[in-house]
C-alpha positions as CSV (number, residue, x, y, z in Angstrom):
1,M,39.6,-25.7,81.3
2,R,37.2,-27.8,79.3
3,P,34.3,-25.3,79.5
4,F,36.7,-22.6,78.4
5,V,37.7,-24.6,75.3
6,V,34.1,-25.3,74.5
7,L,33.3,-21.6,74.8
8,I,36.1,-20.7,72.4
9,F,35.0,-23.4,69.9
10,A,31.4,-22.1,70.1
11,L,32.5,-18.5,69.5
12,S,34.7,-19.5,66.6
13,L,32.0,-21.6,65.0
14,G,29.6,-18.6,65.3
15,F,32.0,-16.3,63.6
16,C,32.7,-18.8,60.8
17,T,29.1,-19.4,60.1
18,S,27.9,-15.8,60.2
19,E,27.0,-14.4,56.8
20,P,30.0,-12.6,55.2
21,Q,29.7,-9.1,53.9
22,K,28.8,-9.0,50.2
23,N,31.6,-8.0,47.8
24,P,30.9,-6.4,44.4
25,T,31.8,-7.9,41.1
26,R,33.0,-6.2,37.9
27,D,29.4,-6.3,36.7
28,P,27.6,-3.2,37.9
29,Y,24.2,-5.0,37.7
30,S,25.2,-8.2,39.5
31,L,23.3,-9.1,42.6
32,E,26.5,-8.9,44.6
33,T,27.3,-5.4,43.5
34,L,23.8,-4.2,44.2
35,I,23.7,-5.7,47.6
36,F,27.1,-4.2,48.4
37,L,25.9,-0.8,47.4
38,E,22.7,-1.2,49.5
39,E,24.7,-2.2,52.6
40,V,27.1,0.7,52.1
41,L,24.4,3.4,51.6
42,L,22.4,2.1,54.5
43,D,25.4,2.3,56.8
44,V,26.4,5.8,55.5
45,W,23.0,7.3,56.3
46,E,22.3,5.2,59.5
47,S,24.7,6.8,61.9
48,S,28.0,8.6,62.2
49,E,29.5,5.4,63.8
50,S,28.7,3.2,60.8
51,K,29.4,5.9,58.2
52,E,33.2,5.8,58.4
53,G,33.4,2.0,58.1
54,A,31.1,2.1,55.1
55,M,33.1,4.9,53.4
56,S,36.3,2.9,54.1
57,R,34.8,-0.2,52.4
58,L,33.7,1.9,49.4
59,R,37.1,3.5,49.1
60,Y,38.8,0.1,49.2
61,V,36.6,-1.5,46.5
62,C,37.0,1.6,44.3
63,R,40.8,1.2,44.4
64,T,40.9,-2.6,44.1
65,R,37.7,-4.1,42.5
66,D,35.6,-1.4,40.9
67,T,32.9,-2.3,38.3
68,D,33.8,-2.1,34.6
69,D,31.9,1.2,34.3
70,G,33.6,2.9,37.3
71,Y,30.3,3.3,39.1
72,L,31.5,2.4,42.6
73,C,34.3,5.0,42.4
74,Y,31.7,7.5,41.1
75,T,29.4,6.7,44.1
76,W,32.3,7.2,46.5
77,G,33.0,10.5,44.8
78,L,29.4,11.7,45.2
79,L,29.4,10.8,48.9
80,E,32.7,12.5,49.6
81,Y,31.5,15.6,47.7
82,H,28.4,15.7,49.7
83,R,30.5,15.6,52.9
84,G,32.6,18.4,51.7
85,N,35.7,16.3,51.2
86,Y,36.5,17.7,47.8
87,A,40.0,16.3,47.5
88,E,38.8,12.8,48.1
89,S,35.9,13.3,45.7
90,Y,38.4,14.5,43.0
91,T,40.4,11.3,43.5
92,A,37.3,9.2,43.2
93,F,35.9,10.8,40.1
94,R,39.3,10.6,38.5
95,K,39.4,6.9,39.1
96,A,35.9,6.5,37.8
97,L,36.8,8.3,34.6
98,E,39.8,6.0,34.1
99,K,37.3,3.1,33.9
100,N,34.8,5.0,31.7
101,P,36.7,7.9,30.0
102,N,33.8,8.9,27.8
103,D,31.2,9.4,30.5
104,S,30.1,13.1,30.4
105,L,28.7,12.9,33.9
106,Y,32.0,11.7,35.3
107,K,33.8,14.4,33.4
108,N,31.6,17.1,34.8
109,M,31.9,16.0,38.4
110,L,35.7,15.7,38.0
111,R,35.8,19.2,36.7
112,I,33.7,20.6,39.6
113,S,35.5,18.7,42.3
114,A,38.9,19.8,40.8
115,E,37.8,23.4,41.2
116,K,36.5,22.9,44.7
117,S,39.6,21.0,45.8
118,G,42.1,23.3,44.1
119,N,43.3,20.6,41.8
120,L,42.8,22.3,38.5
121,A,46.5,22.3,37.8
122,D,46.7,18.6,38.4
123,L,43.7,18.1,36.2
124,K,45.3,20.1,33.4
125,A,48.5,18.0,33.6
126,H,46.6,14.7,33.8
127,S,45.5,14.3,30.1
128,R,44.4,16.2,27.1
129,D,40.8,16.0,28.1
130,G,41.8,17.1,31.6
131,E,43.5,20.2,30.1
132,V,40.3,21.1,28.3
133,L,38.1,20.6,31.4
134,A,40.6,22.7,33.5
135,I,40.8,25.6,31.1
136,F,37.0,25.7,30.7
137,T,36.6,25.8,34.4
138,E,39.3,28.5,34.9
139,T,37.7,30.6,32.1
140,Q,34.3,30.3,33.8
141,K,35.8,31.3,37.1
142,H,37.5,34.3,35.7
143,C,34.3,35.5,34.1
144,K,32.3,35.1,37.3
145,E,35.0,37.2,39.1
146,D,34.8,39.9,36.4
147,K,38.5,39.4,35.6
148,P,39.8,40.4,32.1
149,P,39.1,37.7,29.6
150,E,42.1,35.8,28.2
151,F,42.2,35.5,24.5
152,E,44.3,32.3,24.5
153,S,41.8,30.5,26.8
154,F,38.9,31.5,24.5
155,R,40.7,30.4,21.4
156,F,41.7,27.1,23.0
157,L,38.1,26.4,23.9
158,A,36.9,27.3,20.5
159,E,39.5,25.0,18.8
160,H,38.4,22.1,21.0
161,G,34.7,22.5,20.3
162,I,33.8,23.7,23.8
163,L,33.2,27.3,22.8
164,T,30.3,27.5,20.3
165,K,28.1,30.1,18.7
166,D,25.5,29.4,21.3
167,T,27.8,29.9,24.3
168,I,29.0,33.3,23.0
169,R,25.4,34.5,22.6
170,R,24.1,33.6,26.1
171,G,25.5,32.4,29.4
172,I,28.3,33.5,31.6
173,L,31.0,33.2,28.9
174,A,29.0,35.5,26.6
175,D,29.5,38.6,28.6
176,C,33.1,37.8,29.1
177,F,33.6,37.2,25.3
178,Q,32.1,40.6,24.5
179,R,34.9,42.3,26.5
180,L,37.5,41.0,24.1
181,N,38.7,43.5,21.4
182,S,37.2,43.2,17.9
183,E,40.3,41.6,16.4
184,D,40.4,38.8,19.1
185,K,36.7,38.2,18.8
186,S,37.0,37.9,15.0
187,Q,39.8,35.3,15.3
188,I,37.9,33.2,17.8
189,Q,34.7,33.3,15.8
190,K,36.6,31.7,12.9
191,E,37.3,28.7,15.1
192,I,33.9,28.2,16.8
193,R,31.0,26.3,15.3
194,L,27.4,25.5,16.1
195,S,26.9,23.3,19.1
196,S,26.6,19.7,18.3
197,L,25.5,18.9,21.8
198,S,21.9,17.8,22.2
199,Y,20.7,17.6,25.8
200,K,17.7,15.6,24.7
201,E,20.0,13.0,23.1
202,R,22.1,12.9,26.2
203,L,19.0,12.3,28.3
204,Y,18.0,9.4,26.0
205,A,21.5,8.0,26.2
206,D,21.6,8.2,30.0
207,Q,18.1,6.5,30.3
208,M,19.1,3.7,27.9
209,K,22.4,3.2,29.8
210,S,20.5,2.8,33.2
211,D,17.8,0.5,31.7
212,P,19.0,-3.1,32.2
213,F,17.0,-4.3,29.2
214,S,19.4,-2.3,27.0
215,R,21.8,-5.3,27.5
216,I,19.7,-7.5,25.2
217,W,17.1,-5.2,23.6
218,D,17.1,-2.0,21.7
219,T,15.3,0.3,24.2
220,A,15.7,3.5,22.1
221,S,12.2,3.5,20.8
222,Y,10.7,3.1,24.3
223,H,12.8,5.9,25.8
224,R,12.2,8.2,22.9
225,G,8.4,7.8,23.4
226,E,8.0,6.0,20.0
227,A,6.7,2.7,21.4
228,G,3.1,3.6,22.2
229,K,1.2,3.9,25.4
230,E,2.6,2.4,28.6
231,A,0.7,-0.2,30.6
232,V,-1.0,1.5,33.5
233,G,0.4,0.5,36.9
234,A,3.3,-1.5,35.4
235,S,6.8,-1.3,36.7
236,A,9.5,0.4,34.7
237,G,10.9,-2.9,33.7
238,V,7.6,-4.4,32.6
239,V,6.7,-1.2,30.7
240,T,10.0,-1.4,28.9
241,V,9.4,-5.0,27.8
242,N,5.8,-4.5,26.8
243,A,6.3,-1.2,25.1
244,S,9.4,-2.3,23.2
245,L,7.7,-5.5,22.0
246,G,4.8,-3.4,20.7
247,M,2.0,-3.6,23.2
248,E,0.3,-0.5,22.0
249,T,-3.3,-1.4,21.3
250,G,-4.4,-1.0,17.8
251,S,-1.0,0.1,16.5
252,T,-0.1,-1.2,13.1
253,S,2.9,0.9,12.3
254,S,6.1,-1.1,11.7
255,G,8.2,1.9,12.6
256,T,7.8,1.6,16.3
257,I,10.7,-0.8,16.7
258,R,14.2,0.0,15.6
259,P,16.6,-2.8,14.8
260,G,19.6,-2.9,17.1
261,S,20.0,-6.1,18.9
262,P,19.4,-9.5,17.3
263,I,16.4,-10.1,19.5
264,T,14.9,-6.8,18.5
265,E,15.5,-7.5,14.8
266,A,13.8,-10.9,15.1
267,W,10.8,-9.4,16.8
268,R,10.6,-6.7,14.1
269,K,10.3,-9.3,11.4
270,L,7.6,-11.1,13.4
271,K,5.7,-7.8,13.7
272,L,5.9,-7.3,9.9
273,A,4.6,-10.8,9.4
274,S,1.7,-10.1,11.7
275,I,0.7,-7.1,9.6
276,S,0.7,-9.1,6.4
277,G,-0.7,-12.3,8.0
278,N,2.2,-14.3,6.5
279,E,2.3,-17.3,8.9
280,T,5.4,-18.8,7.2
281,Q,7.5,-15.7,7.7
282,G,6.0,-15.4,11.2
283,R,7.1,-18.9,12.1
284,E,10.6,-18.2,10.9
285,A,10.7,-15.0,12.8
286,I,9.5,-16.5,16.1
287,R,12.1,-19.3,15.8
288,S,14.8,-16.7,15.2
289,F,13.5,-14.8,18.2
290,L,13.6,-17.8,20.5
291,S,17.1,-18.7,19.3
292,E,18.3,-15.2,20.2
293,V,16.5,-15.4,23.5
294,Q,18.3,-18.7,24.4
295,Q,21.6,-17.2,23.4
296,A,20.9,-14.2,25.7
297,K,20.1,-16.6,28.6
298,R,23.6,-18.1,28.3
299,K,25.3,-14.7,28.7
300,G,24.7,-14.4,32.4
301,K,22.2,-14.5,35.2
302,L,20.8,-11.0,34.7
303,E,20.6,-11.4,30.9
304,G,18.8,-14.7,31.5
305,Q,16.2,-13.1,33.6
306,L,15.7,-10.3,31.1
307,A,15.4,-12.7,28.2
308,L,12.8,-14.8,30.1
309,A,10.8,-11.6,30.7
310,L,10.9,-10.9,27.0
311,E,9.8,-14.4,26.2
312,R,6.8,-14.3,28.5
313,A,5.8,-10.9,27.2
314,A,6.0,-12.2,23.6
315,K,3.7,-15.1,24.5
316,L,1.1,-12.7,26.0
317,L,1.2,-10.5,22.9
318,L,0.7,-13.3,20.5
319,E,-2.2,-14.7,22.7
320,Q,-4.0,-11.4,23.5
321,D,-2.9,-8.4,21.5
322,P,-5.2,-7.5,18.5
323,Q,-2.4,-6.6,16.2
324,Y,-1.1,-10.2,16.4
325,S,-4.5,-11.7,15.8
326,K,-3.4,-13.1,12.4
327,L,-0.6,-15.1,14.0
328,R,-2.4,-16.4,17.1
329,S,-1.4,-20.0,16.3
330,L,2.2,-19.2,16.8
331,A,1.7,-18.6,20.5
332,K,2.2,-22.4,21.0
333,E,5.7,-22.0,19.7
334,L,6.6,-20.1,22.9
């Protein structure tokens, strides 16, 4: 009897001390969330046996503890869509959009999965935005199938800014629009306007959103290509720091940094002081920069790591970059 009790105790101890599975937090960039996603994706692609368990975990966290930006639900939706489970993907994208209702990527995937799963009617009844997405999809579908165009649908899309002068000149809706009678086309053209959508701006926005440094630094200049040459061989994160701080050799333009975050604004003032050689202003700027860095470090673990990277990059720039040669003495402040 005693050996059996010892065996049970040993087994229970082993289970208690084994490393638990990581659970995500509401922060999409937290270590716990990233480890959770890594575990799930590895299990999904490893084997059919581990795939279902991983999908079950992802489905559960989407419904109970998704990140603030809905990314876990979005990931679940993508995986289900890839597997051909369009009804499940529709549910996932809808939940993701509830967390982040202005995300254009989430909206587009919700629209596509709604069509694939036969949920356009549900999407239309869900919300005003859902109605717009559903009618746009239905109109596209009718045009692809060479069905007669519906005046009310085109007018609705024009009134909501979806149908623009660009879309009636080219693309699948253009041919469909031309089949309307002259009076209907004239009425619709009174409602439409030039497209305000810029795919370049959307790309910049997506890049800035995915760049962790955007949490504490204005990364717009870097992603728009306004921050000078990138350091050869540097990682994306390092390039972001160095380029944003102004590591372009020989550059003296003060326009390479746009004010946005307090840290960015403090560094902009330091850069202006370096151009004029005003050490007093430079010292005030570096102290303001350090103060903002310390505040960022207190916001969270990731923010602290990013702020430390900026602080180290700033020290290197003051010590080595030619454009800061007039303020070399301030390097000891860091």
